PyMOL Python script that loads the backbone (N, CA, C, O; Angstrom):
from pymol import cmd

cmd.read_pdbstr("""\
ATOM      1  N   MET A   1      74.705 257.820  90.340  1.00  0.00           N
ATOM      2  CA  MET A   1      75.082 257.069  89.162  1.00  0.00           C
ATOM      3  C   MET A   1      76.461 256.456  89.392  1.00  0.00           C
ATOM      4  O   MET A   1      77.379 257.109  89.888  1.00  0.00           O
ATOM      5  N   THR A   2      76.575 255.210  89.025  1.00  0.00           N
ATOM      6  CA  THR A   2      77.836 254.506  89.250  1.00  0.00           C
ATOM      7  C   THR A   2      78.833 254.783  88.127  1.00  0.00           C
ATOM      8  O   THR A   2      78.462 255.167  87.018  1.00  0.00           O
ATOM      9  N   GLU A   3      80.079 254.581  88.443  1.00  0.00           N
ATOM     10  CA  GLU A   3      81.131 254.720  87.423  1.00  0.00           C
ATOM     11  C   GLU A   3      80.958 253.675  86.330  1.00  0.00           C
ATOM     12  O   GLU A   3      81.244 253.931  85.161  1.00  0.00           O
ATOM     13  N   ASP A   4      80.481 252.481  86.728  1.00  0.00           N
ATOM     14  CA  ASP A   4      80.249 251.416  85.756  1.00  0.00           C
ATOM     15  C   ASP A   4      79.184 251.831  84.742  1.00  0.00           C
ATOM     16  O   ASP A   4      79.330 251.584  83.545  1.00  0.00           O
ATOM     17  N   MET A   5      78.116 252.462  85.225  1.00  0.00           N
ATOM     18  CA  MET A   5      77.048 252.927  84.334  1.00  0.00           C
ATOM     19  C   MET A   5      77.593 253.968  83.366  1.00  0.00           C
ATOM     20  O   MET A   5      77.319 253.909  82.168  1.00  0.00           O
ATOM     21  N   ARG A   6      78.363 254.920  83.882  1.00  0.00           N
ATOM     22  CA  ARG A   6      78.933 255.957  83.017  1.00  0.00           C
ATOM     23  C   ARG A   6      79.865 255.338  81.974  1.00  0.00           C
ATOM     24  O   ARG A   6      79.849 255.750  80.814  1.00  0.00           O
ATOM     25  N   ALA A   7      80.671 254.361  82.369  1.00  0.00           N
ATOM     26  CA  ALA A   7      81.589 253.703  81.437  1.00  0.00           C
ATOM     27  C   ALA A   7      80.803 252.956  80.354  1.00  0.00           C
ATOM     28  O   ALA A   7      81.156 253.016  79.176  1.00  0.00           O
ATOM     29  N   GLN A   8      79.748 252.259  80.752  1.00  0.00           N
ATOM     30  CA  GLN A   8      78.912 251.549  79.774  1.00  0.00           C
ATOM     31  C   GLN A   8      78.260 252.535  78.806  1.00  0.00           C
ATOM     32  O   GLN A   8      78.173 252.273  77.607  1.00  0.00           O
ATOM     33  N   PHE A   9      77.806 253.666  79.334  1.00  0.00           N
ATOM     34  CA  PHE A   9      77.173 254.691  78.502  1.00  0.00           C
ATOM     35  C   PHE A   9      78.179 255.247  77.490  1.00  0.00           C
ATOM     36  O   PHE A   9      77.875 255.358  76.303  1.00  0.00           O
ATOM     37  N   GLU A  10      79.357 255.588  77.958  1.00  0.00           N
ATOM     38  CA  GLU A  10      80.389 256.121  77.066  1.00  0.00           C
ATOM     39  C   GLU A  10      80.780 255.100  76.004  1.00  0.00           C
ATOM     40  O   GLU A  10      81.045 255.464  74.858  1.00  0.00           O
ATOM     41  N   GLN A  11      80.817 253.821  76.379  1.00  0.00           N
ATOM     42  CA  GLN A  11      81.120 252.773  75.405  1.00  0.00           C
ATOM     43  C   GLN A  11      79.999 252.669  74.370  1.00  0.00           C
ATOM     44  O   GLN A  11      80.264 252.492  73.181  1.00  0.00           O
ATOM     45  N   ALA A  12      78.747 252.781  74.824  1.00  0.00           N
ATOM     46  CA  ALA A  12      77.599 252.724  73.905  1.00  0.00           C
ATOM     47  C   ALA A  12      77.637 253.896  72.927  1.00  0.00           C
ATOM     48  O   ALA A  12      77.321 253.732  71.748  1.00  0.00           O
ATOM     49  N   VAL A  13      78.023 255.078  73.411  1.00  0.00           N
ATOM     50  CA  VAL A  13      78.138 256.249  72.541  1.00  0.00           C
ATOM     51  C   VAL A  13      79.183 255.980  71.453  1.00  0.00           C
ATOM     52  O   VAL A  13      78.973 256.320  70.289  1.00  0.00           O
ATOM     53  N   ALA A  14      80.288 255.380  71.828  1.00  0.00           N
ATOM     54  CA  ALA A  14      81.333 255.042  70.852  1.00  0.00           C
ATOM     55  C   ALA A  14      80.854 253.942  69.909  1.00  0.00           C
ATOM     56  O   ALA A  14      81.117 253.995  68.707  1.00  0.00           O
ATOM     57  N   ASP A  15      80.151 252.944  70.452  1.00  0.00           N
ATOM     58  CA  ASP A  15      79.699 251.811  69.641  1.00  0.00           C
ATOM     59  C   ASP A  15      78.693 252.206  68.572  1.00  0.00           C
ATOM     60  O   ASP A  15      78.686 251.627  67.486  1.00  0.00           O
ATOM     61  N   VAL A  16      77.848 253.181  68.862  1.00  0.00           N
ATOM     62  CA  VAL A  16      76.829 253.566  67.890  1.00  0.00           C
ATOM     63  C   VAL A  16      77.477 254.132  66.618  1.00  0.00           C
ATOM     64  O   VAL A  16      76.910 254.042  65.529  1.00  0.00           O
ATOM     65  N   MET A  17      78.650 254.707  66.771  1.00  0.00           N
ATOM     66  CA  MET A  17      79.364 255.250  65.605  1.00  0.00           C
ATOM     67  C   MET A  17      79.974 254.143  64.745  1.00  0.00           C
ATOM     68  O   MET A  17      80.336 254.378  63.592  1.00  0.00           O
ATOM     69  N   LYS A  18      80.086 252.945  65.301  1.00  0.00           N
ATOM     70  CA  LYS A  18      80.722 251.834  64.591  1.00  0.00           C
ATOM     71  C   LYS A  18      79.729 250.944  63.843  1.00  0.00           C
ATOM     72  O   LYS A  18      80.127 249.962  63.217  1.00  0.00           O
ATOM     73  N   LEU A  19      78.441 251.281  63.904  1.00  0.00           N
ATOM     74  CA  LEU A  19      77.451 250.463  63.202  1.00  0.00           C
ATOM     75  C   LEU A  19      77.711 250.503  61.703  1.00  0.00           C
ATOM     76  O   LEU A  19      78.068 251.550  61.162  1.00  0.00           O
ATOM     77  N   SER A  20      77.535 249.373  61.029  1.00  0.00           N
ATOM     78  CA  SER A  20      77.792 249.333  59.597  1.00  0.00           C
ATOM     79  C   SER A  20      76.702 250.041  58.796  1.00  0.00           C
ATOM     80  O   SER A  20      76.936 250.493  57.676  1.00  0.00           O
ATOM     81  N   LYS A  21      75.511 250.131  59.382  1.00  0.00           N
ATOM     82  CA  LYS A  21      74.398 250.808  58.714  1.00  0.00           C
ATOM     83  C   LYS A  21      73.790 251.821  59.683  1.00  0.00           C
ATOM     84  O   LYS A  21      73.533 251.508  60.846  1.00  0.00           O
ATOM     85  N   ALA A  22      73.567 253.027  59.192  1.00  0.00           N
ATOM     86  CA  ALA A  22      72.986 254.071  60.042  1.00  0.00           C
ATOM     87  C   ALA A  22      71.557 253.701  60.434  1.00  0.00           C
ATOM     88  O   ALA A  22      70.809 253.172  59.612  1.00  0.00           O
ATOM     89  N   PRO A  23      71.174 253.973  61.678  1.00  0.00           N
ATOM     90  CA  PRO A  23      69.793 253.702  62.100  1.00  0.00           C
ATOM     91  C   PRO A  23      68.808 254.593  61.338  1.00  0.00           C
ATOM     92  O   PRO A  23      69.191 255.616  60.771  1.00  0.00           O
ATOM     93  N   ASP A  24      67.537 254.190  61.334  1.00  0.00           N
ATOM     94  CA  ASP A  24      66.514 255.015  60.696  1.00  0.00           C
ATOM     95  C   ASP A  24      66.324 256.302  61.506  1.00  0.00           C
ATOM     96  O   ASP A  24      66.816 256.418  62.629  1.00  0.00           O
ATOM     97  N   ASN A  25      65.607 257.262  60.922  1.00  0.00           N
ATOM     98  CA  ASN A  25      65.459 258.574  61.553  1.00  0.00           C
ATOM     99  C   ASN A  25      64.776 258.524  62.914  1.00  0.00           C
ATOM    100  O   ASN A  25      65.151 259.277  63.813  1.00  0.00           O
ATOM    101  N   MET A  26      63.789 257.660  63.088  1.00  0.00           N
ATOM    102  CA  MET A  26      63.107 257.570  64.377  1.00  0.00           C
ATOM    103  C   MET A  26      64.054 257.040  65.453  1.00  0.00           C
ATOM    104  O   MET A  26      64.014 257.492  66.597  1.00  0.00           O
ATOM    105  N   THR A  27      64.897 256.090  65.089  1.00  0.00           N
ATOM    106  CA  THR A  27      65.870 255.558  66.033  1.00  0.00           C
ATOM    107  C   THR A  27      66.925 256.611  66.353  1.00  0.00           C
ATOM    108  O   THR A  27      67.361 256.730  67.498  1.00  0.00           O
ATOM    109  N   LYS A  28      67.335 257.375  65.340  1.00  0.00           N
ATOM    110  CA  LYS A  28      68.284 258.456  65.578  1.00  0.00           C
ATOM    111  C   LYS A  28      67.705 259.473  66.559  1.00  0.00           C
ATOM    112  O   LYS A  28      68.410 259.958  67.445  1.00  0.00           O
ATOM    113  N   LEU A  29      66.431 259.793  66.400  1.00  0.00           N
ATOM    114  CA  LEU A  29      65.785 260.728  67.329  1.00  0.00           C
ATOM    115  C   LEU A  29      65.756 260.163  68.746  1.00  0.00           C
ATOM    116  O   LEU A  29      65.998 260.883  69.715  1.00  0.00           O
ATOM    117  N   ALA A  30      65.460 258.878  68.859  1.00  0.00           N
ATOM    118  CA  ALA A  30      65.438 258.235  70.179  1.00  0.00           C
ATOM    119  C   ALA A  30      66.831 258.272  70.803  1.00  0.00           C
ATOM    120  O   ALA A  30      66.970 258.574  71.988  1.00  0.00           O
ATOM    121  N   LEU A  31      67.852 257.969  70.025  1.00  0.00           N
ATOM    122  CA  LEU A  31      69.222 258.015  70.527  1.00  0.00           C
ATOM    123  C   LEU A  31      69.585 259.432  70.970  1.00  0.00           C
ATOM    124  O   LEU A  31      70.176 259.627  72.032  1.00  0.00           O
ATOM    125  N   TYR A  32      69.231 260.403  70.159  1.00  0.00           N
ATOM    126  CA  TYR A  32      69.519 261.794  70.491  1.00  0.00           C
ATOM    127  C   TYR A  32      68.863 262.184  71.818  1.00  0.00           C
ATOM    128  O   TYR A  32      69.510 262.723  72.716  1.00  0.00           O
ATOM    129  N   ALA A  33      67.566 261.897  71.914  1.00  0.00           N
ATOM    130  CA  ALA A  33      66.817 262.287  73.107  1.00  0.00           C
ATOM    131  C   ALA A  33      67.355 261.597  74.362  1.00  0.00           C
ATOM    132  O   ALA A  33      67.506 262.231  75.407  1.00  0.00           O
ATOM    133  N   LEU A  34      67.642 260.308  74.256  1.00  0.00           N
ATOM    134  CA  LEU A  34      68.175 259.577  75.405  1.00  0.00           C
ATOM    135  C   LEU A  34      69.559 260.097  75.790  1.00  0.00           C
ATOM    136  O   LEU A  34      69.883 260.206  76.973  1.00  0.00           O
ATOM    137  N   TYR A  35      70.363 260.413  74.791  1.00  0.00           N
ATOM    138  CA  TYR A  35      71.691 260.963  75.063  1.00  0.00           C
ATOM    139  C   TYR A  35      71.573 262.296  75.801  1.00  0.00           C
ATOM    140  O   TYR A  35      72.234 262.509  76.818  1.00  0.00           O
ATOM    141  N   LYS A  36      70.735 263.184  75.288  1.00  0.00           N
ATOM    142  CA  LYS A  36      70.568 264.496  75.910  1.00  0.00           C
ATOM    143  C   LYS A  36      70.005 264.373  77.328  1.00  0.00           C
ATOM    144  O   LYS A  36      70.467 265.050  78.246  1.00  0.00           O
ATOM    145  N   GLN A  37      69.004 263.504  77.498  1.00  0.00           N
ATOM    146  CA  GLN A  37      68.416 263.323  78.824  1.00  0.00           C
ATOM    147  C   GLN A  37      69.449 262.741  79.783  1.00  0.00           C
ATOM    148  O   GLN A  37      69.513 263.125  80.950  1.00  0.00           O
ATOM    149  N   GLY A  38      70.255 261.811  79.277  1.00  0.00           N
ATOM    150  CA  GLY A  38      71.267 261.174  80.108  1.00  0.00           C
ATOM    151  C   GLY A  38      72.418 262.093  80.479  1.00  0.00           C
ATOM    152  O   GLY A  38      73.014 261.939  81.545  1.00  0.00           O
ATOM    153  N   THR A  39      72.738 263.048  79.614  1.00  0.00           N
ATOM    154  CA  THR A  39      73.875 263.925  79.879  1.00  0.00           C
ATOM    155  C   THR A  39      73.479 265.288  80.435  1.00  0.00           C
ATOM    156  O   THR A  39      74.249 265.892  81.181  1.00  0.00           O
ATOM    157  N   LYS A  40      72.301 265.779  80.088  1.00  0.00           N
ATOM    158  CA  LYS A  40      71.893 267.132  80.487  1.00  0.00           C
ATOM    159  C   LYS A  40      70.700 267.163  81.437  1.00  0.00           C
ATOM    160  O   LYS A  40      70.528 268.128  82.181  1.00  0.00           O
ATOM    161  N   GLY A  41      69.873 266.115  81.419  1.00  0.00           N
ATOM    162  CA  GLY A  41      68.645 266.138  82.200  1.00  0.00           C
ATOM    163  C   GLY A  41      67.488 266.644  81.351  1.00  0.00           C
ATOM    164  O   GLY A  41      67.531 266.561  80.123  1.00  0.00           O
ATOM    165  N   ASP A  42      66.456 267.169  82.002  1.00  0.00           N
ATOM    166  CA  ASP A  42      65.261 267.604  81.285  1.00  0.00           C
ATOM    167  C   ASP A  42      65.569 268.701  80.266  1.00  0.00           C
ATOM    168  O   ASP A  42      66.474 269.517  80.444  1.00  0.00           O
ATOM    169  N   CYS A  43      64.785 268.686  79.199  1.00  0.00           N
ATOM    170  CA  CYS A  43      64.910 269.621  78.083  1.00  0.00           C
ATOM    171  C   CYS A  43      64.739 271.059  78.568  1.00  0.00           C
ATOM    172  O   CYS A  43      63.882 271.354  79.401  1.00  0.00           O
ATOM    173  N   GLU A  44      65.562 271.931  78.035  1.00  0.00           N
ATOM    174  CA  GLU A  44      65.507 273.345  78.387  1.00  0.00           C
ATOM    175  C   GLU A  44      65.390 274.182  77.124  1.00  0.00           C
ATOM    176  O   GLU A  44      65.620 273.702  76.014  1.00  0.00           O
ATOM    177  N   GLY A  45      65.030 275.431  77.318  1.00  0.00           N
ATOM    178  CA  GLY A  45      64.986 276.361  76.194  1.00  0.00           C
ATOM    179  C   GLY A  45      63.650 276.358  75.484  1.00  0.00           C
ATOM    180  O   GLY A  45      62.724 275.632  75.848  1.00  0.00           O
ATOM    181  N   LYS A  46      63.578 277.184  74.470  1.00  0.00           N
ATOM    182  CA  LYS A  46      62.347 277.340  73.704  1.00  0.00           C
ATOM    183  C   LYS A  46      62.307 276.328  72.560  1.00  0.00           C
ATOM    184  O   LYS A  46      63.339 275.934  72.015  1.00  0.00           O
ATOM    185  N   ARG A  47      61.106 275.927  72.220  1.00  0.00           N
ATOM    186  CA  ARG A  47      60.907 275.018  71.100  1.00  0.00           C
ATOM    187  C   ARG A  47      61.245 275.754  69.802  1.00  0.00           C
ATOM    188  O   ARG A  47      60.780 276.875  69.595  1.00  0.00           O
ATOM    189  N   PRO A  48      62.047 275.140  68.924  1.00  0.00           N
ATOM    190  CA  PRO A  48      62.390 275.794  67.660  1.00  0.00           C
ATOM    191  C   PRO A  48      61.145 276.092  66.819  1.00  0.00           C
ATOM    192  O   PRO A  48      60.106 275.449  66.969  1.00  0.00           O
ATOM    193  N   GLY A  49      61.275 277.065  65.947  1.00  0.00           N
ATOM    194  CA  GLY A  49      60.164 277.498  65.104  1.00  0.00           C
ATOM    195  C   GLY A  49      59.752 276.463  64.070  1.00  0.00           C
ATOM    196  O   GLY A  49      60.419 275.447  63.873  1.00  0.00           O
ATOM    197  N   MET A  50      58.641 276.748  63.419  1.00  0.00           N
ATOM    198  CA  MET A  50      58.040 275.825  62.449  1.00  0.00           C
ATOM    199  C   MET A  50      58.968 275.474  61.283  1.00  0.00           C
ATOM    200  O   MET A  50      58.888 274.369  60.747  1.00  0.00           O
ATOM    201  N   VAL A  51      59.831 276.385  60.892  1.00  0.00           N
ATOM    202  CA  VAL A  51      60.683 276.120  59.727  1.00  0.00           C
ATOM    203  C   VAL A  51      61.920 275.295  60.068  1.00  0.00           C
ATOM    204  O   VAL A  51      62.594 274.793  59.169  1.00  0.00           O
ATOM    205  N   ASP A  52      62.225 275.149  61.350  1.00  0.00           N
ATOM    206  CA  ASP A  52      63.369 274.339  61.780  1.00  0.00           C
ATOM    207  C   ASP A  52      62.858 272.930  62.090  1.00  0.00           C
ATOM    208  O   ASP A  52      62.697 272.556  63.252  1.00  0.00           O
ATOM    209  N   PHE A  53      62.610 272.164  61.038  1.00  0.00           N
ATOM    210  CA  PHE A  53      61.996 270.841  61.190  1.00  0.00           C
ATOM    211  C   PHE A  53      62.847 269.890  62.026  1.00  0.00           C
ATOM    212  O   PHE A  53      62.332 269.198  62.904  1.00  0.00           O
ATOM    213  N   VAL A  54      64.131 269.860  61.756  1.00  0.00           N
ATOM    214  CA  VAL A  54      65.018 268.947  62.468  1.00  0.00           C
ATOM    215  C   VAL A  54      65.153 269.357  63.933  1.00  0.00           C
ATOM    216  O   VAL A  54      65.044 268.521  64.831  1.00  0.00           O
ATOM    217  N   GLY A  55      65.389 270.636  64.166  1.00  0.00           N
ATOM    218  CA  GLY A  55      65.514 271.129  65.529  1.00  0.00           C
ATOM    219  C   GLY A  55      64.249 270.900  66.335  1.00  0.00           C
ATOM    220  O   GLY A  55      64.304 270.565  67.518  1.00  0.00           O
ATOM    221  N   ARG A  56      63.118 271.083  65.690  1.00  0.00           N
ATOM    222  CA  ARG A  56      61.833 270.887  66.357  1.00  0.00           C
ATOM    223  C   ARG A  56      61.619 269.419  66.710  1.00  0.00           C
ATOM    224  O   ARG A  56      61.149 269.102  67.803  1.00  0.00           O
ATOM    225  N   ALA A  57      61.966 268.525  65.786  1.00  0.00           N
ATOM    226  CA  ALA A  57      61.816 267.086  66.040  1.00  0.00           C
ATOM    227  C   ALA A  57      62.726 266.651  67.188  1.00  0.00           C
ATOM    228  O   ALA A  57      62.316 265.869  68.045  1.00  0.00           O
ATOM    229  N   LYS A  58      63.954 267.155  67.205  1.00  0.00           N
ATOM    230  CA  LYS A  58      64.887 266.827  68.280  1.00  0.00           C
ATOM    231  C   LYS A  58      64.369 267.338  69.620  1.00  0.00           C
ATOM    232  O   LYS A  58      64.387 266.619  70.619  1.00  0.00           O
ATOM    233  N   TYR A  59      63.908 268.585  69.630  1.00  0.00           N
ATOM    234  CA  TYR A  59      63.371 269.173  70.858  1.00  0.00           C
ATOM    235  C   TYR A  59      62.193 268.347  71.380  1.00  0.00           C
ATOM    236  O   TYR A  59      62.130 268.023  72.566  1.00  0.00           O
ATOM    237  N   ASP A  60      61.267 268.012  70.489  1.00  0.00           N
ATOM    238  CA  ASP A  60      60.076 267.260  70.895  1.00  0.00           C
ATOM    239  C   ASP A  60      60.434 265.884  71.438  1.00  0.00           C
ATOM    240  O   ASP A  60      59.861 265.437  72.432  1.00  0.00           O
ATOM    241  N   ALA A  61      61.384 265.211  70.786  1.00  0.00           N
ATOM    242  CA  ALA A  61      61.806 263.878  71.243  1.00  0.00           C
ATOM    243  C   ALA A  61      62.421 263.965  72.640  1.00  0.00           C
ATOM    244  O   ALA A  61      62.149 263.121  73.494  1.00  0.00           O
ATOM    245  N   TRP A  62      63.235 264.966  72.866  1.00  0.00           N
ATOM    246  CA  TRP A  62      63.873 265.143  74.175  1.00  0.00           C
ATOM    247  C   TRP A  62      62.835 265.533  75.217  1.00  0.00           C
ATOM    248  O   TRP A  62      62.866 265.034  76.342  1.00  0.00           O
ATOM    249  N   GLN A  63      61.922 266.418  74.851  1.00  0.00           N
ATOM    250  CA  GLN A  63      60.900 266.898  75.776  1.00  0.00           C
ATOM    251  C   GLN A  63      60.018 265.751  76.279  1.00  0.00           C
ATOM    252  O   GLN A  63      59.555 265.775  77.419  1.00  0.00           O
ATOM    253  N   LYS A  64      59.787 264.750  75.426  1.00  0.00           N
ATOM    254  CA  LYS A  64      58.954 263.605  75.817  1.00  0.00           C
ATOM    255  C   LYS A  64      59.573 262.810  76.964  1.00  0.00           C
ATOM    256  O   LYS A  64      58.873 262.062  77.646  1.00  0.00           O
ATOM    257  N   LEU A  65      60.862 262.964  77.177  1.00  0.00           N
ATOM    258  CA  LEU A  65      61.557 262.232  78.247  1.00  0.00           C
ATOM    259  C   LEU A  65      61.613 263.013  79.563  1.00  0.00           C
ATOM    260  O   LEU A  65      62.257 262.580  80.518  1.00  0.00           O
ATOM    261  N   ALA A  66      60.942 264.155  79.610  1.00  0.00           N
ATOM    262  CA  ALA A  66      60.955 264.980  80.825  1.00  0.00           C
ATOM    263  C   ALA A  66      60.546 264.137  82.027  1.00  0.00           C
ATOM    264  O   ALA A  66      59.560 263.401  81.978  1.00  0.00           O
ATOM    265  N   GLY A  67      61.305 264.255  83.091  1.00  0.00           N
ATOM    266  CA  GLY A  67      61.040 263.505  84.313  1.00  0.00           C
ATOM    267  C   GLY A  67      61.785 262.184  84.398  1.00  0.00           C
ATOM    268  O   GLY A  67      61.836 261.573  85.466  1.00  0.00           O
ATOM    269  N   THR A  68      62.362 261.733  83.292  1.00  0.00           N
ATOM    270  CA  THR A  68      63.167 260.510  83.293  1.00  0.00           C
ATOM    271  C   THR A  68      64.515 260.846  83.919  1.00  0.00           C
ATOM    272  O   THR A  68      65.145 261.839  83.553  1.00  0.00           O
ATOM    273  N   SER A  69      64.950 260.028  84.851  1.00  0.00           N
ATOM    274  CA  SER A  69      66.244 260.301  85.490  1.00  0.00           C
ATOM    275  C   SER A  69      67.370 260.113  84.479  1.00  0.00           C
ATOM    276  O   SER A  69      67.231 259.389  83.493  1.00  0.00           O
ATOM    277  N   GLN A  70      68.479 260.778  84.747  1.00  0.00           N
ATOM    278  CA  GLN A  70      69.628 260.646  83.854  1.00  0.00           C
ATOM    279  C   GLN A  70      70.115 259.202  83.815  1.00  0.00           C
ATOM    280  O   GLN A  70      70.511 258.712  82.757  1.00  0.00           O
ATOM    281  N   GLU A  71      70.090 258.523  84.943  1.00  0.00           N
ATOM    282  CA  GLU A  71      70.535 257.133  84.991  1.00  0.00           C
ATOM    283  C   GLU A  71      69.617 256.230  84.167  1.00  0.00           C
ATOM    284  O   GLU A  71      70.096 255.355  83.446  1.00  0.00           O
ATOM    285  N   ASP A  72      68.305 256.435  84.269  1.00  0.00           N
ATOM    286  CA  ASP A  72      67.366 255.645  83.467  1.00  0.00           C
ATOM    287  C   ASP A  72      67.558 255.906  81.976  1.00  0.00           C
ATOM    288  O   ASP A  72      67.511 254.979  81.167  1.00  0.00           O
ATOM    289  N   ALA A  73      67.775 257.170  81.616  1.00  0.00           N
ATOM    290  CA  ALA A  73      67.997 257.508  80.209  1.00  0.00           C
ATOM    291  C   ALA A  73      69.270 256.839  79.693  1.00  0.00           C
ATOM    292  O   ALA A  73      69.294 256.332  78.572  1.00  0.00           O
ATOM    293  N   MET A  74      70.317 256.837  80.500  1.00  0.00           N
ATOM    294  CA  MET A  74      71.561 256.174  80.100  1.00  0.00           C
ATOM    295  C   MET A  74      71.336 254.679  79.920  1.00  0.00           C
ATOM    296  O   MET A  74      71.824 254.088  78.957  1.00  0.00           O
ATOM    297  N   ALA A  75      70.603 254.066  80.839  1.00  0.00           N
ATOM    298  CA  ALA A  75      70.330 252.629  80.748  1.00  0.00           C
ATOM    299  C   ALA A  75      69.536 252.316  79.479  1.00  0.00           C
ATOM    300  O   ALA A  75      69.817 251.330  78.798  1.00  0.00           O
ATOM    301  N   GLN A  76      68.556 253.147  79.164  1.00  0.00           N
ATOM    302  CA  GLN A  76      67.757 252.945  77.950  1.00  0.00           C
ATOM    303  C   GLN A  76      68.619 253.125  76.700  1.00  0.00           C
ATOM    304  O   GLN A  76      68.460 252.391  75.725  1.00  0.00           O
ATOM    305  N   TYR A  77      69.527 254.097  76.726  1.00  0.00           N
ATOM    306  CA  TYR A  77      70.442 254.323  75.609  1.00  0.00           C
ATOM    307  C   TYR A  77      71.329 253.096  75.401  1.00  0.00           C
ATOM    308  O   TYR A  77      71.496 252.622  74.277  1.00  0.00           O
ATOM    309  N   ILE A  78      71.890 252.594  76.490  1.00  0.00           N
ATOM    310  CA  ILE A  78      72.756 251.413  76.424  1.00  0.00           C
ATOM    311  C   ILE A  78      71.991 250.229  75.841  1.00  0.00           C
ATOM    312  O   ILE A  78      72.514 249.521  74.981  1.00  0.00           O
ATOM    313  N   ASP A  79      70.761 250.006  76.298  1.00  0.00           N
ATOM    314  CA  ASP A  79      69.941 248.901  75.790  1.00  0.00           C
ATOM    315  C   ASP A  79      69.636 249.063  74.307  1.00  0.00           C
ATOM    316  O   ASP A  79      69.700 248.095  73.549  1.00  0.00           O
ATOM    317  N   LEU A  80      69.304 250.279  73.891  1.00  0.00           N
ATOM    318  CA  LEU A  80      68.990 250.517  72.486  1.00  0.00           C
ATOM    319  C   LEU A  80      70.210 250.268  71.612  1.00  0.00           C
ATOM    320  O   LEU A  80      70.096 249.643  70.558  1.00  0.00           O
ATOM    321  N   VAL A  81      71.363 250.743  72.030  1.00  0.00           N
ATOM    322  CA  VAL A  81      72.588 250.521  71.250  1.00  0.00           C
ATOM    323  C   VAL A  81      72.925 249.030  71.201  1.00  0.00           C
ATOM    324  O   VAL A  81      73.374 248.530  70.169  1.00  0.00           O
ATOM    325  N   ARG A  82      72.712 248.326  72.299  1.00  0.00           N
ATOM    326  CA  ARG A  82      72.963 246.884  72.327  1.00  0.00           C
ATOM    327  C   ARG A  82      72.085 246.179  71.284  1.00  0.00           C
ATOM    328  O   ARG A  82      72.560 245.305  70.560  1.00  0.00           O
ATOM    329  N   LYS A  83      70.810 246.560  71.212  1.00  0.00           N
ATOM    330  CA  LYS A  83      69.890 245.964  70.233  1.00  0.00           C
ATOM    331  C   LYS A  83      70.323 246.308  68.805  1.00  0.00           C
ATOM    332  O   LYS A  83      70.267 245.456  67.917  1.00  0.00           O
ATOM    333  N   LEU A  84      70.746 247.530  68.587  1.00  0.00           N
ATOM    334  CA  LEU A  84      71.206 247.936  67.250  1.00  0.00           C
ATOM    335  C   LEU A  84      72.445 247.151  66.847  1.00  0.00           C
ATOM    336  O   LEU A  84      72.572 246.742  65.693  1.00  0.00           O
ATOM    337  N   ARG A  85      73.359 246.939  67.788  1.00  0.00           N
ATOM    338  CA  ARG A  85      74.580 246.173  67.476  1.00  0.00           C
ATOM    339  C   ARG A  85      74.249 244.718  67.155  1.00  0.00           C
ATOM    340  O   ARG A  85      74.833 244.127  66.246  1.00  0.00           O
ATOM    341  N   GLU A  86      73.306 244.146  67.909  1.00  0.00           N
ATOM    342  CA  GLU A  86      72.894 242.761  67.638  1.00  0.00           C
ATOM    343  C   GLU A  86      72.267 242.645  66.255  1.00  0.00           C
ATOM    344  O   GLU A  86      72.559 241.704  65.518  1.00  0.00           O
ATOM    345  N   ALA A  87      71.410 243.591  65.900  1.00  0.00           N
ATOM    346  CA  ALA A  87      70.772 243.583  64.582  1.00  0.00           C
ATOM    347  C   ALA A  87      71.826 243.814  63.484  1.00  0.00           C
ATOM    348  O   ALA A  87      71.700 243.278  62.383  1.00  0.00           O
ATOM    349  N   ASP A  88      72.845 244.597  63.780  1.00  0.00           N
ATOM    350  CA  ASP A  88      73.904 244.891  62.821  1.00  0.00           C
ATOM    351  C   ASP A  88      74.726 243.649  62.514  1.00  0.00           C
ATOM    352  O   ASP A  88      75.208 243.479  61.394  1.00  0.00           O
ATOM    353  N   LYS A  89      74.888 242.775  63.514  1.00  0.00           N
ATOM    354  CA  LYS A  89      75.658 241.542  63.327  1.00  0.00           C
ATOM    355  C   LYS A  89      74.903 240.525  62.492  1.00  0.00           C
ATOM    356  O   LYS A  89      75.488 239.794  61.692  1.00  0.00           O
ATOM    357  N   GLY A  90      73.573 240.491  62.695  1.00  0.00           N
ATOM    358  CA  GLY A  90      72.755 239.458  62.086  1.00  0.00           C
ATOM    359  C   GLY A  90      72.497 239.648  60.658  1.00  0.00           C
ATOM    360  O   GLY A  90      71.814 238.832  60.039  1.00  0.00           O
TER     361      GLY A  90
END
""", "prot")
cmd.dss("prot")
cmd.show_as("cartoon", "prot")
cmd.util.cbc("prot")
cmd.orient("prot")
């Protein structure tokens, strides 16, 4: 992974906090999963129980990215944030 990619990723992480309107829940899950895959790699640990709805949704979203390289996940995160920023401007 290049330093440029890491810098772009870190900038995207900062930019997502500056959106004037919070993304919908599905987009938030996608951002979460891509962030985790990009920073930690494949999902680890046990799936949260039935009563932990949020934890379970986060786990499942991250688990779906299993096998995606950290660099690819970062690139997808950067692209998604770029699209959100463009929509935020319009």
